[in-house]
C-alpha positions as CSV (number, residue, x, y, z in Angstrom):
1,M,-8.8,18.1,6.0
2,H,-10.0,20.8,8.9
3,T,-7.7,21.8,12.1
4,Q,-8.3,22.7,15.3
5,T,-5.7,23.1,18.2
6,I,-7.0,22.8,21.8
7,T,-5.0,23.1,24.6
8,A,-4.4,20.7,27.4
9,P,-6.5,21.9,30.3
10,T,-9.8,21.1,28.5
11,V,-9.0,17.5,27.6
12,N,-10.2,15.0,30.1
13,A,-12.3,11.6,30.0
14,L,-15.4,12.8,29.4
15,D,-14.5,14.2,26.6
16,I,-13.9,11.5,24.6
17,P,-16.9,10.0,23.3
18,H,-16.8,6.0,23.8
19,V,-19.1,3.1,24.7
20,M,-17.3,1.9,27.5
21,A,-14.5,2.9,29.2
22,A,-10.9,1.9,28.1
23,E,-7.7,2.2,29.8
24,P,-5.8,3.5,26.9
25,A,-8.0,6.3,26.5
26,D,-7.5,7.3,30.4
27,Q,-3.7,6.6,30.2
28,F,-3.6,9.0,27.4
29,S,-6.0,11.9,28.8
30,A,-3.7,11.5,31.8
31,I,-0.8,11.8,30.1
32,V,-2.0,15.1,28.4
33,R,-2.8,16.5,31.6
34,C,0.2,15.7,33.5
35,S,2.7,16.8,30.6
36,R,-0.2,20.2,29.9
37,V,1.0,19.6,26.4
38,V,-0.9,21.1,23.0
39,A,-2.9,18.3,21.5
40,S,-4.7,19.4,18.3
41,E,-7.8,18.0,16.5
42,F,-7.7,16.5,12.9
43,S,-10.8,15.0,10.7
44,Y,-10.3,12.8,7.9
45,N,-12.7,11.4,5.4
46,K,-13.5,7.7,5.2
47,D,-10.4,5.9,3.3
48,E,-7.9,8.6,3.9
49,E,-5.1,7.6,5.2
50,I,-3.5,9.0,8.5
51,Y,-0.1,8.1,7.7
52,G,1.6,5.6,5.9
53,E,4.5,2.8,6.6
54,G,7.8,4.0,6.7
55,E,6.8,7.7,7.7
56,P,8.6,9.4,10.3
57,S,6.5,8.7,13.9
58,E,6.2,12.1,15.2
59,Y,2.5,12.3,17.0
60,L,0.7,9.7,19.3
61,Y,-3.1,9.8,18.0
62,Q,-6.3,9.0,19.9
63,I,-9.7,8.6,18.2
64,I,-12.5,11.1,19.1
65,S,-15.0,9.9,17.2
66,G,-15.0,7.5,13.7
67,A,-12.9,4.3,13.5
68,V,-9.3,3.3,11.8
69,R,-7.8,0.9,10.8
70,T,-3.8,0.2,10.5
71,Y,-2.4,-2.3,8.3
72,K,0.7,-3.9,6.3
73,L,0.7,-4.4,3.0
74,L,2.4,-8.1,1.9
75,S,5.0,-8.4,-1.2
76,D,2.3,-9.7,-3.2
77,G,-0.1,-7.3,-2.6
78,R,-2.4,-8.6,0.2
79,R,-2.9,-6.7,3.3
80,Q,-2.8,-7.7,7.1
81,I,-4.8,-5.7,9.4
82,S,-3.0,-5.6,12.5
83,A,-5.8,-3.7,14.7
84,F,-9.0,-2.0,14.0
85,H,-9.1,1.4,16.5
86,L,-12.6,2.5,17.9
87,P,-13.4,6.0,19.6
88,G,-11.1,6.2,22.9
89,D,-8.4,3.9,21.6
90,V,-5.1,5.3,21.5
91,F,-2.7,4.2,18.2
92,G,0.4,5.6,16.9
93,L,3.1,4.8,19.4
94,D,5.8,3.2,17.6
95,P,8.9,2.2,19.1
96,G,11.5,3.5,16.6
97,S,11.6,6.8,14.9
98,E,9.5,5.7,11.8
99,H,5.8,3.7,11.4
100,R,5.6,0.3,10.9
101,L,2.1,-0.2,9.8
102,T,-0.3,2.2,7.4
103,A,-3.1,4.2,9.3
104,E,-6.7,4.6,7.0
105,A,-9.4,6.3,8.5
106,I,-12.4,3.8,7.9
107,T,-14.9,6.2,8.2
108,N,-15.0,10.1,8.5
109,T,-13.1,10.2,11.6
110,T,-11.6,12.8,13.9
111,V,-8.1,11.9,15.8
112,R,-7.0,13.9,18.7
113,L,-2.9,14.1,18.3
114,V,0.1,15.4,20.4
115,P,3.8,15.6,19.3
116,R,5.8,12.6,20.2
117,R,8.8,14.9,20.9
118,N,6.4,17.0,23.7
119,L,5.8,13.4,25.0
120,E,9.0,12.1,25.2
121,K,10.6,15.6,26.9
122,A,7.6,15.0,29.7
123,A,8.6,11.4,30.2
124,A,12.0,12.7,30.8
125,S,11.1,14.4,34.1
126,N,7.6,13.0,35.1
127,V,7.5,9.6,36.1
128,Q,3.8,9.8,36.0
129,V,3.7,9.9,32.0
130,T,6.0,7.6,31.7
131,R,4.4,4.9,33.7
132,N,1.4,6.2,31.5
133,L,3.2,5.4,28.0
134,W,4.4,2.0,29.2
135,T,0.1,1.2,30.3
136,I,-0.8,2.1,26.5
137,T,2.6,0.3,25.2
138,A,1.4,-3.2,27.0
139,S,-1.9,-2.5,26.1
140,D,-0.6,-2.8,22.4
141,L,1.7,-5.9,23.3
142,R,-1.2,-7.9,24.4
143,H,-3.0,-7.1,21.3
144,A,-0.4,-8.5,19.2
145,E,0.1,-11.3,21.2
146,D,-3.5,-12.5,21.5
147,H,-3.9,-11.2,17.4
148,M,-0.7,-13.6,16.9
149,L,-2.6,-16.5,18.7
150,L,-5.8,-16.0,16.7
151,L,-3.8,-15.7,13.3
152,G,-1.7,-18.7,14.1
153,R,-3.7,-21.4,16.0
154,K,-7.4,-21.1,15.6
155,T,-9.8,-22.2,12.8
156,A,-11.9,-20.1,10.5
157,M,-14.9,-20.3,12.6
158,E,-13.4,-19.8,16.2
159,R,-11.4,-17.0,14.3
160,V,-14.6,-15.0,13.6
161,A,-16.5,-16.2,16.7
162,T,-13.2,-14.1,18.8
163,F,-13.9,-11.1,16.5
164,L,-17.2,-11.0,17.0
165,L,-17.3,-11.5,20.8
166,E,-14.2,-8.4,20.9
167,M,-16.5,-6.4,19.0
168,D,-19.3,-6.8,21.4
169,R,-16.8,-5.8,23.9
170,R,-16.1,-2.4,22.5
171,L,-18.8,-1.8,20.5
172,A,-22.4,-3.1,21.2
173,R,-25.1,-0.7,22.8
174,A,-28.4,-2.3,23.7
175,G,-27.6,-5.3,22.6
176,M,-26.7,-4.5,18.9
177,M,-23.4,-3.8,17.7
178,A,-22.7,-1.5,14.4
179,L,-19.2,-2.6,12.9
180,P,-17.6,0.2,10.9
181,M,-15.8,-2.0,8.8
182,C,-16.5,-4.4,6.1
183,R,-16.4,-8.2,5.7
184,R,-13.2,-7.3,3.3
185,D,-11.8,-5.6,6.2
186,I,-12.5,-8.4,8.8
187,G,-11.1,-10.9,6.7
188,D,-7.9,-8.9,6.4
189,Y,-8.0,-9.1,9.6
190,L,-8.4,-12.8,10.2
191,G,-6.6,-14.0,7.7
192,L,-9.3,-15.2,6.1
193,T,-11.0,-14.5,2.6
194,L,-14.5,-12.3,2.0
195,E,-16.1,-15.8,1.1
196,T,-14.9,-17.6,4.8
197,V,-16.1,-14.5,6.7
198,S,-19.5,-14.5,4.9
199,R,-20.2,-17.9,5.4
200,A,-19.1,-18.1,8.7
201,L,-21.1,-15.3,9.4
202,S,-24.3,-17.1,7.7
203,Q,-23.9,-20.4,9.5
204,L,-23.8,-18.4,12.7
205,N,-27.1,-16.9,11.9
206,D,-28.8,-19.7,10.7
207,E,-27.6,-21.4,13.8
208,G,-29.8,-18.7,16.0
209,I,-26.3,-17.5,17.5
210,L,-26.1,-13.9,16.1
211,M,-28.9,-12.0,13.8
212,F,-28.8,-9.4,11.0
213,S,-31.0,-5.9,11.4
214,S,-28.6,-4.8,8.5
215,A,-25.2,-5.8,6.9
216,R,-23.4,-4.4,9.7
217,Q,-25.8,-4.3,12.4
218,I,-25.3,-7.3,14.4
219,A,-27.2,-8.5,17.8
220,L,-25.5,-11.7,19.5
221,R,-28.4,-13.7,21.0
222,N,-26.3,-16.4,22.5
223,R,-22.9,-15.4,23.8
224,Q,-22.2,-18.3,25.6
225,R,-22.3,-20.4,22.6
226,L,-20.0,-18.1,20.7
227,S,-17.6,-18.3,23.7
228,T,-17.4,-22.1,23.6
229,M,-16.6,-21.6,20.0
230,E,-14.1,-19.1,20.2
231,A,-11.9,-21.4,22.5
């Protein structure tokens, strides 16, 4: 693992490669500027653990490049992925002193992080830092609510449609999205088997709603139709 320490004044939203402006990314950069804390960069290999469930929650993380999955292992060994974090995204802000989930790099990934104790100290004296931390927390809550609805009320096809539209918003470049995660990851995020995910994608391809250029390169050809399937 390679590390590099950087100082807060060098950090700004333009430093972060991302395909679309992400509110949490802007808030994180603002937090670093306002608090003037020292940020560090860490690199992780594919499938390497960033932190584990139950470990002390000591840092707030932002992805510079790559992708991260956060998940929980159930008592029977099944894995439930709670979120996929992409460049610009912020993660690791747990309400307690320990992480509730495990975070792993999906691909070779570089993250920027700042010590949580420094952020808490800055928030105690800087109202803007407090507001920005709240914005990040509120974004996490919205995602958790949406994911709960997806798992609890939507059919398999509706779940896949919702996932594709989400990734299209976050990843698509020139009409094509390159998914960093495999289909098993997608299944563990949607609460579906690998086979169900594959069947749904094949059906959407057969119906002309999407097109594959490779196993993970997907172009949506009929977003309106996909949106009606999402509801």
